[in-house]
C-alpha distance (Angstrom), angle and dihedral (degrees) to the residues before:
residue distance angle dihedral
M1 . . .
A2 3.79 . .
D3 3.80 122.9 .
F4 3.66 113.1 -77.2
I5 3.88 112.1 -79.9
P6 3.76 113.5 -151.7
V7 3.81 119.4 -145.9
C8 3.84 91.8 -114.9
E9 3.70 137.7 -8.8
P10 3.83 128.5 -172.9
L11 3.87 117.7 -108.2
L12 3.78 111.5 -142.5
G13 3.78 99.4 -180.0
G14 3.81 105.7 143.1
N15 3.80 139.1 44.0
E16 3.79 96.6 -31.6
L17 3.82 97.1 116.5
K18 3.78 93.6 40.9
Y19 3.81 94.2 52.4
V20 3.79 96.7 40.9
T21 3.79 89.7 47.7
E22 3.78 89.7 52.1
A23 3.76 92.2 50.5
V24 3.81 92.0 50.5
Q25 3.78 94.1 44.9
T26 3.78 93.4 50.9
G27 3.89 92.6 43.0
W28 3.78 95.6 -121.0
I29 3.75 98.4 133.6
S30 3.73 100.4 132.7
S31 3.84 129.9 78.1
S32 3.77 91.8 -83.2
G33 3.80 98.7 74.0
K34 3.83 128.1 112.7
Y35 3.78 94.9 -110.1
V36 3.91 93.2 67.5
T37 3.78 89.4 60.4
Q38 3.79 93.8 41.7
F39 3.77 92.7 49.6
E40 3.76 92.9 47.7
E41 3.76 93.2 51.6
A42 3.87 95.2 43.7
F43 3.75 94.4 47.0
A44 3.79 93.9 46.1
S45 3.80 89.3 49.5
Y46 3.83 90.6 49.5
C47 3.83 88.5 55.5
G48 3.70 93.4 48.2
V49 3.81 95.8 -115.1
K50 3.86 134.0 114.9
Y51 3.80 105.3 -122.9
G52 3.80 138.9 37.4
V53 3.84 128.8 -174.4
A54 3.93 113.7 -163.1
V55 3.78 115.3 -145.5
C56 3.80 137.3 173.3
N57 3.77 100.1 -95.4
G58 3.76 143.8 -6.7
T59 3.82 96.5 -101.0
V60 3.73 94.2 58.6
A61 3.81 87.8 45.9
I62 3.85 89.2 64.2
H63 3.81 90.8 44.1
L64 3.79 92.4 48.9
A65 3.87 89.0 49.6
L66 3.75 92.0 51.6
S67 3.72 92.6 46.2
A68 3.90 91.1 51.3
L69 3.78 87.2 56.7
G70 3.78 93.1 51.3
I71 3.83 95.4 -117.2
G72 3.73 113.4 161.0
K73 3.71 151.7 124.3
G74 3.95 112.8 2.5
D75 3.72 94.1 20.3
E76 3.88 128.4 114.0
V77 3.76 125.0 -144.2
I78 3.77 121.1 -166.9
I79 3.77 116.2 -133.5
P80 3.88 135.5 164.8
S81 3.70 116.8 -91.9
F82 3.83 87.0 -138.1
T83 3.75 106.1 66.9
M84 3.78 142.9 94.9
I85 3.79 107.6 -71.6
A86 3.89 89.2 -119.7
T87 3.84 87.0 81.3
A88 3.87 91.3 60.1
F89 3.76 95.8 37.5
A90 3.87 91.3 55.3
V91 3.86 87.8 55.3
C92 3.76 89.6 49.2
Y93 3.76 94.5 51.7
T94 3.92 86.4 63.6
G95 3.75 91.4 53.8
A96 3.80 90.4 -114.2
R97 3.94 121.8 122.8
P98 3.79 122.2 -116.4
V99 3.81 113.8 -133.4
F100 3.74 117.2 -153.8
V101 3.82 132.6 -130.8
D102 3.91 122.9 -172.6
A103 3.81 121.2 -115.4
D104 3.72 127.7 -101.4
K105 3.83 109.7 -108.4
E106 3.74 95.9 -134.7
T107 3.80 105.1 42.4
W108 3.77 98.2 20.6
N109 3.78 90.2 -135.9
I110 3.82 125.4 119.9
D111 3.85 109.9 -57.1
V112 3.83 101.5 -115.3
T113 3.77 90.7 -163.1
K114 3.92 88.8 66.4
I115 3.65 100.1 45.0
E116 3.81 99.8 88.3
E117 3.84 94.3 53.2
K118 3.86 88.4 62.3
I119 3.89 96.1 51.8
T120 3.85 115.9 107.2
S121 3.78 135.5 166.9
K122 3.79 86.5 -85.1
T123 3.78 97.4 55.6
R124 3.84 111.3 114.8
A125 3.84 103.3 163.9
I126 3.80 149.9 7.0
I127 3.79 121.5 -134.8
P128 3.83 109.2 -160.5
V129 3.80 112.6 -167.3
H130 3.80 116.9 -151.1
I131 3.84 93.2 -139.5
F132 3.85 113.8 -141.8
G133 3.77 89.9 -14.1
N134 3.84 95.6 -55.9
P135 3.79 108.2 133.0
C136 3.76 117.5 -125.7
D137 3.83 122.8 -123.0
M138 3.75 91.5 -87.3
G139 3.81 93.4 172.0
K140 3.84 90.8 64.8
I141 3.84 94.3 38.2
C142 3.84 90.5 52.4
E143 3.85 89.6 51.2
I144 3.77 91.9 52.5
A145 3.73 92.6 45.7
K146 3.82 92.3 51.0
K147 3.82 90.1 45.3
Y148 3.82 93.5 56.8
N149 3.84 97.8 28.1
L150 3.84 93.2 -115.2
Y151 3.84 130.1 155.7
I152 3.79 119.4 -117.9
I153 3.77 119.6 -142.8
E154 3.80 112.4 -177.5
D155 3.75 115.1 -146.4
A156 3.82 96.3 -152.6
A157 3.77 93.4 162.7
E158 3.90 89.5 130.9
A159 3.80 97.9 30.3
H160 3.78 111.2 77.9
G161 3.84 105.2 161.6
A162 3.75 95.2 -0.8
E163 3.85 113.6 147.6
F164 3.78 138.5 -154.3
N165 3.85 116.6 -168.4
G166 3.74 87.8 -13.9
K167 3.80 97.4 -54.2
K168 3.77 124.5 113.9
A169 3.81 123.2 -109.3
G170 3.85 106.8 -100.9
S171 3.78 94.0 40.1
F172 3.79 98.9 82.4
S173 3.79 100.8 65.7
D174 3.70 140.2 65.1
I175 3.78 85.8 -108.9
A176 3.80 136.1 -8.9
S177 3.73 141.4 -160.8
F178 3.88 134.7 -143.8
S179 3.77 135.8 -173.1
F180 3.78 128.4 -142.8
F181 3.76 98.3 -168.6
A182 3.84 114.8 153.2
N183 3.78 96.6 -94.1
K184 3.89 95.0 50.3
N185 3.75 124.7 109.7
L186 3.91 85.3 -109.6
T187 3.69 117.2 28.2
T188 3.77 143.9 -172.6
G189 3.84 92.4 176.9
E190 3.77 88.6 -109.4
G191 3.81 120.9 10.5
G192 3.80 148.6 102.8
M193 3.80 141.9 -157.8
V194 3.79 137.0 -146.8
V195 3.72 114.9 -150.9
T196 3.89 130.7 -169.6
D197 3.72 144.7 151.5
N198 3.86 89.2 -143.0
E199 3.76 113.9 96.9
E200 3.82 93.9 -160.9
Y201 3.84 92.1 55.5
Y202 3.84 89.3 44.3
K203 3.75 92.5 55.1
K204 3.77 93.1 45.7
C205 3.82 90.9 51.4
K206 3.81 89.5 50.9
Y207 3.82 89.7 48.5
F208 3.79 97.0 46.2
K209 3.82 97.8 43.6
N210 3.74 93.3 55.5
M211 3.80 101.6 52.7
C212 3.78 91.4 -88.3
F213 3.74 94.1 -71.0
P214 3.90 110.2 161.7
V215 3.82 110.2 -83.6
D216 3.84 97.0 -153.6
A217 3.78 102.6 25.9
P218 3.84 140.5 60.1
R219 3.80 115.0 -68.3
V220 3.80 113.0 -96.7
Y221 3.77 126.1 176.1
S222 3.82 97.3 -129.6
H223 3.82 112.3 99.8
E224 3.72 127.8 -158.7
D225 3.82 97.5 -173.3
I226 3.71 141.8 33.3
G227 3.82 106.8 -97.3
F228 3.78 139.7 178.8
N229 3.72 138.2 -125.6
Y230 3.82 97.9 -128.0
R231 3.87 99.2 138.8
M232 3.71 122.8 146.2
S233 3.94 116.9 -137.0
N234 3.76 123.5 -121.4
L235 3.83 88.8 -118.0
H236 3.81 92.8 58.0
A237 3.81 89.7 43.3
A238 3.77 91.5 51.7
L239 3.85 87.2 58.9
G240 3.82 89.6 46.1
L241 3.73 94.9 53.5
A242 3.81 91.8 50.2
Q243 3.73 90.9 48.8
T244 3.84 93.0 48.6
E245 3.86 87.7 53.7
K246 3.76 86.7 61.7
A247 3.78 98.1 35.5
D248 3.88 97.5 120.3
D249 3.71 92.7 45.7
Y250 3.75 93.0 53.4
R251 3.78 91.3 43.0
D252 3.81 90.8 53.3
M253 3.82 91.9 49.7
R254 3.74 91.8 56.0
I255 3.77 92.4 46.4
K256 3.83 89.8 50.2
N257 3.81 91.8 49.3
A258 3.87 90.6 51.5
A259 3.83 89.1 51.5
L260 3.89 88.4 52.8
Y261 3.74 92.1 51.9
K262 3.83 90.7 51.5
K263 3.77 88.9 47.6
Y264 3.75 98.6 50.8
L265 3.84 95.9 37.9
L266 3.77 92.9 49.4
G267 3.73 110.1 129.5
C268 3.80 96.3 14.2
K269 3.80 103.4 135.6
G270 3.71 117.4 -134.5
I271 3.85 95.3 22.6
I272 3.83 112.6 115.9
L273 3.76 124.3 -167.7
Q274 3.84 130.6 -162.3
K275 3.79 110.0 -96.2
D276 3.79 118.0 -132.3
Q277 3.83 117.7 -108.0
P278 3.85 107.8 -106.3
N279 3.78 111.0 -104.2
G280 3.85 87.9 14.4
L281 3.71 137.5 113.6
N282 3.81 110.2 -137.4
V283 3.78 112.6 -152.9
H284 3.81 95.3 -166.5
W285 3.76 103.4 -135.9
M286 3.81 85.1 174.9
N287 3.87 130.6 18.2
A288 3.83 100.6 -141.8
I289 3.76 127.1 179.0
V290 3.67 133.3 -163.7
I291 3.74 122.8 -148.6
N292 3.80 127.8 -137.0
P293 3.87 97.0 -158.3
K294 3.75 93.5 -162.9
E295 3.74 94.1 55.0
Y296 3.77 97.3 34.8
G297 3.76 97.2 43.5
H298 3.82 96.8 -130.8
S299 3.80 138.2 64.7
K300 3.79 125.6 -111.7
D301 3.81 91.3 -105.2
E302 3.77 91.7 51.6
L303 3.79 91.5 51.0
V304 3.78 93.2 46.6
S305 3.93 89.7 52.9
Y306 3.79 91.0 46.2
L307 3.83 91.6 51.5
K308 3.76 92.1 46.8
N309 3.83 90.1 53.4
H310 3.81 87.1 56.5
G311 3.74 95.1 50.1
I312 3.77 100.4 -97.4
D313 3.69 121.0 132.6
T314 3.80 123.7 -145.8
R315 3.84 143.0 175.6
L316 3.80 132.2 -144.0
L317 3.83 119.9 -119.7
F318 3.80 126.5 -110.5
V319 3.79 120.9 -70.5
S320 3.82 114.2 -124.8
M321 3.80 116.0 -90.9
H322 3.81 90.2 -128.5
R323 3.87 88.4 60.7
Q324 3.80 93.3 54.0
K325 3.89 111.4 111.0
S326 3.87 88.8 -160.5
L327 3.79 90.3 59.9
K328 3.74 95.8 45.1
N329 3.81 90.2 48.4
F330 3.81 87.9 52.8
G331 3.79 91.7 58.3
C332 3.83 102.2 -97.8
D333 3.74 118.5 148.8
C334 3.86 100.3 -110.7
S335 3.84 94.1 170.5
G336 3.81 123.9 111.0
E337 3.71 133.3 54.0
Y338 3.83 129.4 -70.0
P339 3.78 103.0 179.1
V340 3.77 100.1 166.2
T341 3.92 91.8 50.5
D342 3.76 88.7 48.1
W343 3.79 92.4 48.8
L344 3.87 91.3 51.6
T345 3.84 91.2 48.1
E346 3.71 95.2 47.4
N347 3.78 98.0 44.7
G348 3.79 107.7 23.5
F349 3.76 141.4 87.9
Y350 3.81 145.1 158.8
L351 3.79 123.9 -98.5
P352 3.77 119.6 -153.2
S353 3.75 106.3 -66.8
A354 3.84 112.8 174.4
S355 3.71 118.6 142.9
S356 3.78 89.5 -125.4
L357 3.88 95.6 59.7
T358 3.77 113.9 129.7
E359 3.80 125.8 -136.7
E360 3.64 90.3 -115.8
Q361 3.85 90.6 58.1
I362 3.80 93.6 48.2
K363 3.79 91.3 46.4
Y364 3.85 88.6 51.0
I365 3.84 91.3 49.4
C366 3.82 92.5 50.4
E367 3.83 92.2 45.6
I368 3.85 88.8 56.0
I369 3.74 90.9 50.8
K370 3.77 91.9 48.9
K371 3.83 92.2 45.3
F372 3.81 94.5 54.7
K373 3.87 95.8 89.9
């Protein structure tokens, strides 16, 4: 048996230690240090937008984006049924209701052909999620948003550096959110970012994330609005700046690893891979597979167990939003059928996907999958 291969480890291969050490040595460890601003500017520039607002995680980044747009009670926000529940929870935090759309069976992103049927007079925004780093069809989504006068909030938590028609994820929407959790292509351990080209939304995000203290005036302890403590520390931002400096390197490593999975799983019946969005650059945050049990000869659970016995870690895919008890109890409409999302949940899981995986490790993983017959 090979050494244990975890599903995803962070890669800290740049100036992380140097920058964090400098922050500690100078005592700037709170949210006031220089690395926060430098990280915001560097990451916004990387995404091709003007402004970035660093926050403590990706979930609050979505909430902050929604709050900056004034979305709240009585509003509806369209999201994919196949996503991490953080997307839905962030909508719920505002008092609005998430409305679900099934996944596309090829790309696993939101099915753009089914969005319009979910739009009502209460709909205020669409949150496309670039699933596993595969960019959504932002051309079609932008057309729909313009037609119905809706906001777009990209959930790009998994899509650092992904592109559609040559533009980076995060640059298509009114405002976008990213996550820097430990398993992301770029990481700060815990952290998030809101990016936008709109100065008004930028200032609102700066305002709300810091307890609604004045943005461009001396701090006073009289607050006109309900704010949040969503600040990122200088220590986390030091990591983020170092990671952003290596962003394309880490992106290329994930893309290379995905190509190796495709190469070594070629011809393995019953193993289905995510298809890239046409005109898109998929950055492959996670390499997920879906099992056709009849063709493969074993179920998802059987293969997961077999891989574990051979030192290979895996993770299950998201459970559909319409099957979440928490959202039903909140008042979301969880009726209807979402067959593609259910198919993904029932038959899919992540393979190891760290940027630092070697070709030897990927080849071994694929050999074990092929061997289990």
